[in-house]
mmCIF file of the N, C-alpha and C atoms, coordinates in Angstrom:
data_MODEL
# 
_entry.id   MODEL 
# 
loop_
_atom_site.group_PDB 
_atom_site.id 
_atom_site.type_symbol 
_atom_site.label_atom_id 
_atom_site.label_alt_id 
_atom_site.label_comp_id 
_atom_site.label_asym_id 
_atom_site.label_entity_id 
_atom_site.label_seq_id 
_atom_site.pdbx_PDB_ins_code 
_atom_site.Cartn_x 
_atom_site.Cartn_y 
_atom_site.Cartn_z 
_atom_site.occupancy 
_atom_site.B_iso_or_equiv 
_atom_site.pdbx_formal_charge 
_atom_site.auth_seq_id 
_atom_site.auth_comp_id 
_atom_site.auth_asym_id 
_atom_site.auth_atom_id 
_atom_site.pdbx_PDB_model_num 
ATOM 1   N N  . UNK A 1 1  ? 12.527 -19.900 -32.161 1.00 0.00 ? 1  UNK A N  1 
ATOM 2   C CA . UNK A 1 1  ? 12.459 -20.227 -31.023 1.00 0.00 ? 1  UNK A CA 1 
ATOM 3   C C  . UNK A 1 1  ? 11.782 -18.842 -30.790 1.00 0.00 ? 1  UNK A C  1 
ATOM 4   N N  . UNK A 1 2  ? 10.320 -18.975 -29.522 1.00 0.00 ? 2  UNK A N  1 
ATOM 5   C CA . UNK A 1 2  ? 9.224  -18.485 -29.291 1.00 0.00 ? 2  UNK A CA 1 
ATOM 6   C C  . UNK A 1 2  ? 9.527  -17.439 -27.980 1.00 0.00 ? 2  UNK A C  1 
ATOM 7   N N  . UNK A 1 3  ? 10.069 -16.258 -27.735 1.00 0.00 ? 3  UNK A N  1 
ATOM 8   C CA . UNK A 1 3  ? 10.253 -15.604 -27.204 1.00 0.00 ? 3  UNK A CA 1 
ATOM 9   C C  . UNK A 1 3  ? 9.175  -15.472 -25.875 1.00 0.00 ? 3  UNK A C  1 
ATOM 10  N N  . UNK A 1 4  ? 9.521  -15.780 -24.581 1.00 0.00 ? 4  UNK A N  1 
ATOM 11  C CA . UNK A 1 4  ? 9.066  -15.225 -23.292 1.00 0.00 ? 4  UNK A CA 1 
ATOM 12  C C  . UNK A 1 4  ? 8.634  -14.426 -23.136 1.00 0.00 ? 4  UNK A C  1 
ATOM 13  N N  . UNK A 1 5  ? 6.681  -14.048 -22.535 1.00 0.00 ? 5  UNK A N  1 
ATOM 14  C CA . UNK A 1 5  ? 6.593  -12.785 -21.551 1.00 0.00 ? 5  UNK A CA 1 
ATOM 15  C C  . UNK A 1 5  ? 6.903  -12.628 -20.467 1.00 0.00 ? 5  UNK A C  1 
ATOM 16  N N  . UNK A 1 6  ? 8.120  -11.726 -20.241 1.00 0.00 ? 6  UNK A N  1 
ATOM 17  C CA . UNK A 1 6  ? 8.186  -10.962 -19.017 1.00 0.00 ? 6  UNK A CA 1 
ATOM 18  C C  . UNK A 1 6  ? 6.986  -11.331 -17.317 1.00 0.00 ? 6  UNK A C  1 
ATOM 19  N N  . UNK A 1 7  ? 7.450  -11.843 -16.286 1.00 0.00 ? 7  UNK A N  1 
ATOM 20  C CA . UNK A 1 7  ? 7.232  -11.527 -15.649 1.00 0.00 ? 7  UNK A CA 1 
ATOM 21  C C  . UNK A 1 7  ? 4.906  -12.413 -15.822 1.00 0.00 ? 7  UNK A C  1 
ATOM 22  N N  . UNK A 1 8  ? 5.000  -12.980 -16.425 1.00 0.00 ? 8  UNK A N  1 
ATOM 23  C CA . UNK A 1 8  ? 3.871  -13.645 -16.451 1.00 0.00 ? 8  UNK A CA 1 
ATOM 24  C C  . UNK A 1 8  ? 3.942  -15.189 -15.699 1.00 0.00 ? 8  UNK A C  1 
ATOM 25  N N  . UNK A 1 9  ? 3.967  -14.802 -14.526 1.00 0.00 ? 9  UNK A N  1 
ATOM 26  C CA . UNK A 1 9  ? 4.425  -16.014 -13.152 1.00 0.00 ? 9  UNK A CA 1 
ATOM 27  C C  . UNK A 1 9  ? 2.574  -16.453 -12.981 1.00 0.00 ? 9  UNK A C  1 
ATOM 28  N N  . UNK A 1 10 ? 1.410  -15.715 -13.080 1.00 0.00 ? 10 UNK A N  1 
ATOM 29  C CA . UNK A 1 10 ? -0.347 -15.953 -13.285 1.00 0.00 ? 10 UNK A CA 1 
ATOM 30  C C  . UNK A 1 10 ? -0.652 -15.242 -14.256 1.00 0.00 ? 10 UNK A C  1 
ATOM 31  N N  . UNK A 1 11 ? -1.249 -16.217 -15.019 1.00 0.00 ? 11 UNK A N  1 
ATOM 32  C CA . UNK A 1 11 ? -1.633 -14.922 -16.375 1.00 0.00 ? 11 UNK A CA 1 
ATOM 33  C C  . UNK A 1 11 ? -3.583 -16.173 -16.325 1.00 0.00 ? 11 UNK A C  1 
ATOM 34  N N  . UNK A 1 12 ? -4.451 -15.232 -16.049 1.00 0.00 ? 12 UNK A N  1 
ATOM 35  C CA . UNK A 1 12 ? -5.481 -14.944 -16.278 1.00 0.00 ? 12 UNK A CA 1 
ATOM 36  C C  . UNK A 1 12 ? -6.075 -15.765 -15.976 1.00 0.00 ? 12 UNK A C  1 
ATOM 37  N N  . UNK A 1 13 ? -6.649 -15.693 -14.809 1.00 0.00 ? 13 UNK A N  1 
ATOM 38  C CA . UNK A 1 13 ? -8.315 -17.295 -15.712 1.00 0.00 ? 13 UNK A CA 1 
ATOM 39  C C  . UNK A 1 13 ? -8.966 -16.759 -17.313 1.00 0.00 ? 13 UNK A C  1 
ATOM 40  N N  . UNK A 1 14 ? -9.413 -16.092 -17.319 1.00 0.00 ? 14 UNK A N  1 
ATOM 41  C CA . UNK A 1 14 ? -9.958 -16.647 -18.647 1.00 0.00 ? 14 UNK A CA 1 
ATOM 42  C C  . UNK A 1 14 ? -9.167 -15.662 -20.148 1.00 0.00 ? 14 UNK A C  1 
ATOM 43  N N  . UNK A 1 15 ? -7.436 -15.924 -19.346 1.00 0.00 ? 15 UNK A N  1 
ATOM 44  C CA . UNK A 1 15 ? -6.124 -17.074 -20.993 1.00 0.00 ? 15 UNK A CA 1 
ATOM 45  C C  . UNK A 1 15 ? -5.814 -17.821 -21.221 1.00 0.00 ? 15 UNK A C  1 
ATOM 46  N N  . UNK A 1 16 ? -7.093 -18.859 -19.676 1.00 0.00 ? 16 UNK A N  1 
ATOM 47  C CA . UNK A 1 16 ? -6.994 -20.424 -20.627 1.00 0.00 ? 16 UNK A CA 1 
ATOM 48  C C  . UNK A 1 16 ? -7.472 -20.686 -21.785 1.00 0.00 ? 16 UNK A C  1 
ATOM 49  N N  . UNK A 1 17 ? -7.122 -21.863 -21.927 1.00 0.00 ? 17 UNK A N  1 
ATOM 50  C CA . UNK A 1 17 ? -6.492 -21.623 -23.708 1.00 0.00 ? 17 UNK A CA 1 
ATOM 51  C C  . UNK A 1 17 ? -6.288 -21.838 -24.321 1.00 0.00 ? 17 UNK A C  1 
ATOM 52  N N  . UNK A 1 18 ? -5.372 -19.966 -23.988 1.00 0.00 ? 18 UNK A N  1 
ATOM 53  C CA . UNK A 1 18 ? -5.110 -19.275 -25.542 1.00 0.00 ? 18 UNK A CA 1 
ATOM 54  C C  . UNK A 1 18 ? -3.193 -20.071 -25.349 1.00 0.00 ? 18 UNK A C  1 
ATOM 55  N N  . UNK A 1 19 ? -2.291 -20.065 -26.316 1.00 0.00 ? 19 UNK A N  1 
ATOM 56  C CA . UNK A 1 19 ? -1.073 -20.667 -26.173 1.00 0.00 ? 19 UNK A CA 1 
ATOM 57  C C  . UNK A 1 19 ? 0.725  -19.343 -25.706 1.00 0.00 ? 19 UNK A C  1 
ATOM 58  N N  . UNK A 1 20 ? -0.530 -19.477 -24.635 1.00 0.00 ? 20 UNK A N  1 
ATOM 59  C CA . UNK A 1 20 ? 0.736  -18.308 -23.730 1.00 0.00 ? 20 UNK A CA 1 
ATOM 60  C C  . UNK A 1 20 ? 2.084  -19.540 -23.961 1.00 0.00 ? 20 UNK A C  1 
ATOM 61  N N  . UNK A 1 21 ? 3.067  -17.788 -23.810 1.00 0.00 ? 21 UNK A N  1 
ATOM 62  C CA . UNK A 1 21 ? 4.389  -18.409 -23.425 1.00 0.00 ? 21 UNK A CA 1 
ATOM 63  C C  . UNK A 1 21 ? 5.204  -17.650 -22.833 1.00 0.00 ? 21 UNK A C  1 
ATOM 64  N N  . UNK A 1 22 ? 5.254  -18.736 -21.210 1.00 0.00 ? 22 UNK A N  1 
ATOM 65  C CA . UNK A 1 22 ? 5.296  -17.815 -20.430 1.00 0.00 ? 22 UNK A CA 1 
ATOM 66  C C  . UNK A 1 22 ? 7.442  -18.693 -19.837 1.00 0.00 ? 22 UNK A C  1 
ATOM 67  N N  . UNK A 1 23 ? 7.366  -17.302 -18.998 1.00 0.00 ? 23 UNK A N  1 
ATOM 68  C CA . UNK A 1 23 ? 9.333  -18.233 -18.324 1.00 0.00 ? 23 UNK A CA 1 
ATOM 69  C C  . UNK A 1 23 ? 10.622 -17.958 -18.531 1.00 0.00 ? 23 UNK A C  1 
ATOM 70  N N  . UNK A 1 24 ? 9.622  -19.058 -20.074 1.00 0.00 ? 24 UNK A N  1 
ATOM 71  C CA . UNK A 1 24 ? 10.984 -19.441 -20.895 1.00 0.00 ? 24 UNK A CA 1 
ATOM 72  C C  . UNK A 1 24 ? 10.668 -19.260 -22.558 1.00 0.00 ? 24 UNK A C  1 
ATOM 73  N N  . UNK A 1 25 ? 12.344 -20.000 -22.745 1.00 0.00 ? 25 UNK A N  1 
ATOM 74  C CA . UNK A 1 25 ? 11.828 -19.328 -24.566 1.00 0.00 ? 25 UNK A CA 1 
ATOM 75  C C  . UNK A 1 25 ? 11.431 -21.203 -24.854 1.00 0.00 ? 25 UNK A C  1 
ATOM 76  N N  . UNK A 1 26 ? 10.506 -20.991 -25.580 1.00 0.00 ? 26 UNK A N  1 
ATOM 77  C CA . UNK A 1 26 ? 10.083 -22.548 -26.772 1.00 0.00 ? 26 UNK A CA 1 
ATOM 78  C C  . UNK A 1 26 ? 10.644 -22.507 -28.119 1.00 0.00 ? 26 UNK A C  1 
ATOM 79  N N  . UNK A 1 27 ? 11.234 -23.872 -28.591 1.00 0.00 ? 27 UNK A N  1 
ATOM 80  C CA . UNK A 1 27 ? 11.604 -23.934 -29.750 1.00 0.00 ? 27 UNK A CA 1 
ATOM 81  C C  . UNK A 1 27 ? 10.087 -24.647 -30.025 1.00 0.00 ? 27 UNK A C  1 
ATOM 82  N N  . UNK A 1 28 ? 10.420 -23.893 -31.702 1.00 0.00 ? 28 UNK A N  1 
ATOM 83  C CA . UNK A 1 28 ? 9.545  -23.650 -32.208 1.00 0.00 ? 28 UNK A CA 1 
ATOM 84  C C  . UNK A 1 28 ? 10.210 -23.625 -33.872 1.00 0.00 ? 28 UNK A C  1 
ATOM 85  N N  . UNK A 1 29 ? 9.841  -24.487 -35.345 1.00 0.00 ? 29 UNK A N  1 
ATOM 86  C CA . UNK A 1 29 ? 9.869  -23.234 -36.534 1.00 0.00 ? 29 UNK A CA 1 
ATOM 87  C C  . UNK A 1 29 ? 8.495  -22.295 -36.864 1.00 0.00 ? 29 UNK A C  1 
ATOM 88  N N  . UNK A 1 30 ? 10.326 -21.277 -37.118 1.00 0.00 ? 30 UNK A N  1 
ATOM 89  C CA . UNK A 1 30 ? 8.268  -20.208 -38.069 1.00 0.00 ? 30 UNK A CA 1 
ATOM 90  C C  . UNK A 1 30 ? 8.951  -19.775 -38.611 1.00 0.00 ? 30 UNK A C  1 
ATOM 91  N N  . UNK A 1 31 ? 7.157  -19.589 -39.145 1.00 0.00 ? 31 UNK A N  1 
ATOM 92  C CA . UNK A 1 31 ? 7.907  -18.800 -41.098 1.00 0.00 ? 31 UNK A CA 1 
ATOM 93  C C  . UNK A 1 31 ? 8.064  -17.629 -41.227 1.00 0.00 ? 31 UNK A C  1 
ATOM 94  N N  . UNK A 1 32 ? 6.612  -17.120 -39.938 1.00 0.00 ? 32 UNK A N  1 
ATOM 95  C CA . UNK A 1 32 ? 7.339  -15.701 -40.414 1.00 0.00 ? 32 UNK A CA 1 
ATOM 96  C C  . UNK A 1 32 ? 7.332  -14.960 -39.239 1.00 0.00 ? 32 UNK A C  1 
ATOM 97  N N  . UNK A 1 33 ? 7.890  -14.129 -39.227 1.00 0.00 ? 33 UNK A N  1 
ATOM 98  C CA . UNK A 1 33 ? 7.563  -13.114 -37.802 1.00 0.00 ? 33 UNK A CA 1 
ATOM 99  C C  . UNK A 1 33 ? 7.690  -11.631 -37.852 1.00 0.00 ? 33 UNK A C  1 
ATOM 100 N N  . UNK A 1 34 ? 6.825  -10.913 -37.241 1.00 0.00 ? 34 UNK A N  1 
ATOM 101 C CA . UNK A 1 34 ? 6.749  -9.405  -37.046 1.00 0.00 ? 34 UNK A CA 1 
ATOM 102 C C  . UNK A 1 34 ? 7.237  -8.675  -35.861 1.00 0.00 ? 34 UNK A C  1 
ATOM 103 N N  . UNK A 1 35 ? 7.698  -7.433  -36.298 1.00 0.00 ? 35 UNK A N  1 
ATOM 104 C CA . UNK A 1 35 ? 7.957  -6.954  -35.570 1.00 0.00 ? 35 UNK A CA 1 
ATOM 105 C C  . UNK A 1 35 ? 7.735  -5.361  -35.289 1.00 0.00 ? 35 UNK A C  1 
ATOM 106 N N  . UNK A 1 36 ? 6.900  -4.995  -34.553 1.00 0.00 ? 36 UNK A N  1 
ATOM 107 C CA . UNK A 1 36 ? 6.481  -3.731  -34.007 1.00 0.00 ? 36 UNK A CA 1 
ATOM 108 C C  . UNK A 1 36 ? 7.121  -2.790  -33.404 1.00 0.00 ? 36 UNK A C  1 
ATOM 109 N N  . UNK A 1 37 ? 7.225  -0.604  -34.076 1.00 0.00 ? 37 UNK A N  1 
ATOM 110 C CA . UNK A 1 37 ? 8.227  -0.370  -33.513 1.00 0.00 ? 37 UNK A CA 1 
ATOM 111 C C  . UNK A 1 37 ? 7.218  0.963   -33.799 1.00 0.00 ? 37 UNK A C  1 
ATOM 112 N N  . UNK A 1 38 ? 6.703  1.513   -32.057 1.00 0.00 ? 38 UNK A N  1 
ATOM 113 C CA . UNK A 1 38 ? 5.954  2.529   -32.077 1.00 0.00 ? 38 UNK A CA 1 
ATOM 114 C C  . UNK A 1 38 ? 6.439  4.476   -31.151 1.00 0.00 ? 38 UNK A C  1 
ATOM 115 N N  . UNK A 1 39 ? 6.850  4.465   -31.334 1.00 0.00 ? 39 UNK A N  1 
ATOM 116 C CA . UNK A 1 39 ? 7.034  5.346   -30.617 1.00 0.00 ? 39 UNK A CA 1 
ATOM 117 C C  . UNK A 1 39 ? 6.305  7.222   -31.123 1.00 0.00 ? 39 UNK A C  1 
ATOM 118 N N  . UNK A 1 40 ? 6.905  8.637   -30.190 1.00 0.00 ? 40 UNK A N  1 
ATOM 119 C CA . UNK A 1 40 ? 6.395  8.910   -30.519 1.00 0.00 ? 40 UNK A CA 1 
ATOM 120 C C  . UNK A 1 40 ? 6.368  10.094  -31.780 1.00 0.00 ? 40 UNK A C  1 
ATOM 121 N N  . UNK A 1 41 ? 4.940  10.875  -31.756 1.00 0.00 ? 41 UNK A N  1 
ATOM 122 C CA . UNK A 1 41 ? 4.424  11.917  -32.938 1.00 0.00 ? 41 UNK A CA 1 
ATOM 123 C C  . UNK A 1 41 ? 4.558  11.249  -34.123 1.00 0.00 ? 41 UNK A C  1 
ATOM 124 N N  . UNK A 1 42 ? 3.462  10.218  -33.831 1.00 0.00 ? 42 UNK A N  1 
ATOM 125 C CA . UNK A 1 42 ? 3.760  8.948   -35.246 1.00 0.00 ? 42 UNK A CA 1 
ATOM 126 C C  . UNK A 1 42 ? 4.798  8.768   -36.067 1.00 0.00 ? 42 UNK A C  1 
ATOM 127 N N  . UNK A 1 43 ? 5.788  7.893   -35.196 1.00 0.00 ? 43 UNK A N  1 
ATOM 128 C CA . UNK A 1 43 ? 6.728  7.341   -35.888 1.00 0.00 ? 43 UNK A CA 1 
ATOM 129 C C  . UNK A 1 43 ? 6.986  6.544   -35.593 1.00 0.00 ? 43 UNK A C  1 
ATOM 130 N N  . UNK A 1 44 ? 5.381  5.163   -36.389 1.00 0.00 ? 44 UNK A N  1 
ATOM 131 C CA . UNK A 1 44 ? 5.411  3.709   -35.758 1.00 0.00 ? 44 UNK A CA 1 
ATOM 132 C C  . UNK A 1 44 ? 6.625  2.687   -37.482 1.00 0.00 ? 44 UNK A C  1 
ATOM 133 N N  . UNK A 1 45 ? 6.949  1.806   -37.365 1.00 0.00 ? 45 UNK A N  1 
ATOM 134 C CA . UNK A 1 45 ? 6.901  1.572   -38.479 1.00 0.00 ? 45 UNK A CA 1 
ATOM 135 C C  . UNK A 1 45 ? 6.573  -0.440  -38.267 1.00 0.00 ? 45 UNK A C  1 
ATOM 136 N N  . UNK A 1 46 ? 6.388  -0.965  -38.416 1.00 0.00 ? 46 UNK A N  1 
ATOM 137 C CA . UNK A 1 46 ? 6.425  -3.052  -38.783 1.00 0.00 ? 46 UNK A CA 1 
ATOM 138 C C  . UNK A 1 46 ? 7.282  -3.207  -40.361 1.00 0.00 ? 46 UNK A C  1 
ATOM 139 N N  . UNK A 1 47 ? 7.581  -4.347  -39.451 1.00 0.00 ? 47 UNK A N  1 
ATOM 140 C CA . UNK A 1 47 ? 8.483  -5.026  -40.114 1.00 0.00 ? 47 UNK A CA 1 
ATOM 141 C C  . UNK A 1 47 ? 7.997  -6.960  -39.992 1.00 0.00 ? 47 UNK A C  1 
ATOM 142 N N  . UNK A 1 48 ? 7.731  -7.366  -41.104 1.00 0.00 ? 48 UNK A N  1 
ATOM 143 C CA . UNK A 1 48 ? 7.080  -8.651  -41.350 1.00 0.00 ? 48 UNK A CA 1 
ATOM 144 C C  . UNK A 1 48 ? 8.353  -9.623  -42.109 1.00 0.00 ? 48 UNK A C  1 
ATOM 145 N N  . UNK A 1 49 ? 9.710  -9.829  -41.741 1.00 0.00 ? 49 UNK A N  1 
ATOM 146 C CA . UNK A 1 49 ? 9.806  -11.524 -42.070 1.00 0.00 ? 49 UNK A CA 1 
ATOM 147 C C  . UNK A 1 49 ? 9.182  -12.778 -42.373 1.00 0.00 ? 49 UNK A C  1 
ATOM 148 N N  . UNK A 1 50 ? 10.083 -13.028 -43.334 1.00 0.00 ? 50 UNK A N  1 
ATOM 149 C CA . UNK A 1 50 ? 9.408  -14.112 -43.959 1.00 0.00 ? 50 UNK A CA 1 
ATOM 150 C C  . UNK A 1 50 ? 10.950 -15.606 -44.493 1.00 0.00 ? 50 UNK A C  1 
ATOM 151 N N  . UNK A 1 51 ? 10.807 -16.863 -43.603 1.00 0.00 ? 51 UNK A N  1 
ATOM 152 C CA . UNK A 1 51 ? 12.472 -17.676 -43.958 1.00 0.00 ? 51 UNK A CA 1 
ATOM 153 C C  . UNK A 1 51 ? 12.216 -17.764 -45.493 1.00 0.00 ? 51 UNK A C  1 
ATOM 154 N N  . UNK A 1 52 ? 13.289 -17.463 -45.584 1.00 0.00 ? 52 UNK A N  1 
ATOM 155 C CA . UNK A 1 52 ? 13.507 -18.061 -46.995 1.00 0.00 ? 52 UNK A CA 1 
ATOM 156 C C  . UNK A 1 52 ? 13.673 -19.203 -46.866 1.00 0.00 ? 52 UNK A C  1 
ATOM 157 N N  . UNK A 1 53 ? 13.565 -19.589 -48.507 1.00 0.00 ? 53 UNK A N  1 
ATOM 158 C CA . UNK A 1 53 ? 13.288 -21.004 -49.046 1.00 0.00 ? 53 UNK A CA 1 
ATOM 159 C C  . UNK A 1 53 ? 14.015 -21.294 -49.526 1.00 0.00 ? 53 UNK A C  1 
# 
């Protein structure tokens, strides 16, 4: 599942042709997922997950 971008009711015309997910989740089988966490004072982290096969 690809989660939607909140409040993306009227995408900019310059974004035409991009694969945007607006307002509703899209079912999709994914192999990878990336989660970023940004904090104050340089406390940052990224987590890359891969589907177990």
